[in-house]
N, C-alpha and C positions, 0 to 999 in steps of 0.2 A: 306645346310639346317640349320645346327647348327648356322652359322653366321647370317642367316635370323632371327631365333628365338631370338638370343641374341640382334640383332638390334631392333627387335620389342619390346622386354622387355625394352631396354634402351630408346626407343622413348616414350613408355608409362610412364616411370619414369620421363622423361623430361616434359611430358604433366602435370603430377601431380604437379611437381615442379613449372610449369608455372602458375598454378592457384593461383590467389591472395588469401590471407586469408580473412575471413570475419572479418572486423574491427568494433568493437562495442565500442563506446565512452561512458563511464559511468560517468555522472555528478551528484555528490551528496556530502553531507558533510561527510568527513572521519576524521575530527578532530574537536575539540571544543565540546560544550555541546551536539551537535546532531550527534556526530561521529558514533554512533551505527546505525543511519539511513542508511548511505552509506554502512557500514560494513555488516549489515543484508542483504541488497539487493545484494551486491557482493557475499556473501556466498550463497544466493539463486540461483544466476546464476551458481556458481561453483558446487552446489549440482546437478543442472540439468545436467551439463557437466559430473559429476562423474557417473550419472546414464545412460546417453545417449551418452557419448563420446565427445571428443573435436573437432570433425569434423562434418560439415553439408554438405551433397551432395558432399563429397570428398574434402571439403575446410576446412582448419584449422580455428579455432575461435581464434581471438586475442582480448583480453580485454585491453582497454586503460583507465585507471582510472584517474579521475580528481577531485580534492577536492575543494569544494566551501567554506569550513569552515562554512557553512550556519547557518541561512538563509541569503544568499547574492545574490540578483538577478543580480547585475552588474557583479559580478565574474562569475556567471552561464552563462550569455550571452557571456562574453569574452571567457570562456572555450569552449562553444559550437562552437563559430566561429573558434577558433584554431583547434578544432577537425575536423571540416569540411574542412577548407582550407589548413591546414598544414598536418594533419594526414590522410586526405582522408577517413574518416570513412564511413561505409555503413549504420550504425544505430547510433542514439543518444539514450541513455537510462538512467534510474535512476530517478532523480528529486524527492528529499524528500519533498520539500516545494512548495506550489502553486506559490509564487512570483518568485521562480527560474524557474519553468516550463513556466510561462507566459513570462519571460524575454527571454528564449531560443526559444520560439515559432516562432518569425519572422525569426530566423536563419534556422530553419527547413523548413519553407515555401520558403524562397529565394533560398535555395540550393536543395530543393526537397529531403531532407533527412528524412526517417522515424524516428519518435521520439516516443519511447516506454516508457510511464510513468509508473513507478513502485510504486509510492506512492501518490504524490501530489493530493489532494482530493477535491478541489473546483470544482463545476459543470462546471464552465466556461472554464476550461483548454482545453478541446477538441475542443471548438468552436474557439480557437485562431489560429489554423492552420489545414489545411486539411491533414497534414502529421503526426498528433498526434493520437496515439492509446493508450488507457489506460487499463492496466491489474491489477489495484489495486482496487479502490472503489471510491465512492464519499460520502461526509458527509451526504447529504440528503438521499442517498441510505440506509445508516445504521441508520439514526436518525428517519426517518418516521416510520419504523417498531417498534422501541422502544416506540414511542408515542402510536401507535395502541395497542401494547401489554399492556402497562401501563393502558390505559383506560379500556381495557377488563378485567383487573385483579384488579379493585377496586380502583385505584389511581385516585383521582378527582382533586387535587390541586397540582401544581408543580411550583417551582421557577427555572428559567433557568440561568446557568452560563456558558459562553463560552469565548474562546480566541478571542480577537478583531482583527481578520483578516478574509479574505474571507472564508476559510473553517468553522471557528467558526460561522460566520454570516449565512452561508448556513445551518449549523446544527441547529442553533436556529430557523431559519425561517421554516425549514422542520418539526421540532418537534412541533412548535406552531400550524402550519396549520393542521397537522394530529391529534394532541391532542385535539384542540378545535372542530374539525370536529366530533370527537368521543364523545363530551360532556364534556371534561375536561376543567379546568380553569388554565391559567397561571397567578399566582398572581403577579409576577414581574420578571424582567430580569436584568442581569448585564453582561457587557463585560469587560474582564480583559486584561491588556497589554500582548502582545505576549512574550515580554522579561521580565523575572524575576519578575513576579507578586508577591505581598505579599497577600496571600490568607486570612489571619486572619480577617481583617475587612469585607471582602465580606462574609465570612462564618458567621460572627456574624449577618450581615444583614439578611441572610437567616434564621438563627435561630429565630430572632425577628419576621419575617414574618409568622412563623409557618405553612409552607406548609406540605403536606403529604410526599412530595419527592422533591429532587433537581435533575434536569437533567443537566448534564454538559459535556462539551467537552473542553479539553486542549490537546496540543501536547503530545504524549507519551513520557515517560521518567521522567526526574527530576520534571516536573510540576505536573504530576499525583501523584507522591510520596508526593510532598509538599501539594497538595490539601487534600489528605487523612489524612495527619498528622494534618492539621488545623481542618479538620472535626472532628477528634477524640478529639483533645485538647479542642475544643469549645463545646463538648458534644452534638453534633447534633444527634448522634446515641442514646444517652440516652433520648433525647427529642422526640424520635420516628420518626425522619425524615429519610426517606430512601434515598439511592443514586441509581439513574438509570443513565446510561451513554452510550456513544459509547465505543467500545472496546479499544480505545486509553487509557482510564483510567486504565484498568487492563491489559496493554500490557504484553504479555507472557515473554518478555525480562527482565522486572523488577518486575514481580509479586511476586517472592519469596522474594525480598527485601522489599516488602510492608507488608508482614506478616499478622497477625490475623485481623487487622482493616478492611481488604477488604473481609473477609469471608462473604458470603451471598450477596455481591454486584451483582446487575443484570446489564448486559450490552448487547448491540446488536452489532454484528460484523460479518464479512464474513469469519474469520479464527480463529481457536484455535489450538494450538499445541496438544491438547487432542482430536482433531477430530478423530473419529473412522473409518478409512478406510485403505485399503492396500496401496493406493497411498500415504497417509499421513505418514504411518509408514515407508515406504521406503524413503520418503523425509526427515523426521526427522533424520533418521539414517545417510543418506548421508550428511545432513547439519552439523551434529555434527562432522563428520569425516573431513570436509573441513574447519571448522571454530573453533574459541575458545569459541563459545556460547554453553550454555547448551541446548538451544532449539530455534527454529525459532519463529519469530513473524510475524505479517501481512506484514511487509516490506520484510521479507525473502521469503514468498510465492509469493509476488509481483515480486521479482527478478526471482524466479523459473518460474512462468507462463509467465513473460515477455520474458524470454529466450526461452520458448517453442513456443511462438508466433513468435519470430524472426526466429526460426528454420523452422517453416512452411512457412514463407514468403520467406526464402532463397530457399527452395525446389521448390516452385512454381514460383518464379521470375527467377530462373535459371541463366545460364551463368557462366563464369570464371573470369569476370572482376568486376567492381563496380556494385553493386546491383541497379537496376532501382527502384527509389523511388515510382513511381506511381504503378508499378506492385506489389511491396511489400505491399503497403497499400491496394491495391485491394485484395491481398491474405489474409490479416488479417480481412477484413470486413466479418462478418458472421461466423468467425472461431469458432469452438467448440472444447473444450479441457476437458480431464478428469484430473482435478486439485487435488492437495492434499486437497484443501478446499471443493471439490465436483465438480459437473459439472458446467462449465462456458462457456460463449460465448461472442463474440464481436458484438454489435449491428451494423448492416451494415450502418445505417443512421447516428448515432451519434459517432461511433467509440469508444463507452464506453462499459464497461463490464456489462454483465447481469449475476446475480449469486444469490445463496441462502444467505439470511441473517439469522443468528442464534441468538436466545436469550440464554444467558449463565449465569450461577451462579458460583461465585468463591467458590470452595470447597478445603478442605485440605485432601490430600490423600498421604499416605506413607511419611509424613514429608514435602511434597511439596504442592504448591498451583497451582490450575488449573482452567481454564475457562471451565466449563462443560456445554455442549450444552443440552438444554431440550425442546426447541421449535424452529420452523423455519418458514421463509417466503420464499418460492421458487421463482425463476425466477424474481428477483427484478431488475427493470431498475432504472436508475437515475430519481427520480421524479422532479429534478431541471431543466429538459429539456422538 
């Protein structure tokens, strides 16, 4: 009898060992000026694993990290191909920039590999492959509520400034449509280069136009810091011109470095490290413990929720071998999660996220700067679709 029990235990152990790990290929910039994009997403994934374990349905999770040095769509496509053909990944994930996500989309389609987008925010992304699911946001999703809020709160004339690539153009178009529909006037618009723009001349043009506010979107990080520096140096605040923006401007990851010039800036976004919920407090704590960051930003929560969606897909797709891509995508359609940002779901038709968009004001508390939520638009779908 003892031999039978020992044999059964040994056989069970062999079965566990025989199960292949869940391989997740994370494609994002991990070096260069956008290095924090990938590092935030990776830390978000690892924060989920710290809170929920490193196994899903009895299978170990294996992260395979690949650096685009981005934004580099050609490199992103090559890395996605290598992950699928050489590393045999079950999921592609990450994608900090829209051009990189678009480049990898055909790889996901051809190989039937689920691709979980954790940031890239142009509306078009999910339309480029039936195997893409997005757990981040779209720029129209966060821009249109900002326009509606501004018009309702007495802002009648706005100058728009956006980065000249798909997400920026999406943001500009969504803001203009919602703002003019609410009775506002866009006095002029400018699109700035995606790489290394010199903001001073653009900011001077805004000052000369004398709008009540400037609505702007540029990628989070160095550009948001540079814009606010030019805004202050050119005296737009003293001229009474307000800044309203998507939350990329006051990214939690760089907010403390921006300092007093951003106090009072109003933004619309789907996540703040200051969000008051038990889920977010647990997430922030775990995130700090697994990373060198002081706090997560919206890319960090994109990584966390992307990992949560992958976990649900694995549980429902089942099996001990390679995950069936069609079953995994089906499992994520209509998925509902209790996120650190609040309740979220995946639209079954578009495979895009539905979520609350918050209106926030930068405040200084305890010697630090925070995006403090004070208004909200619940259950916002991407208006770009």
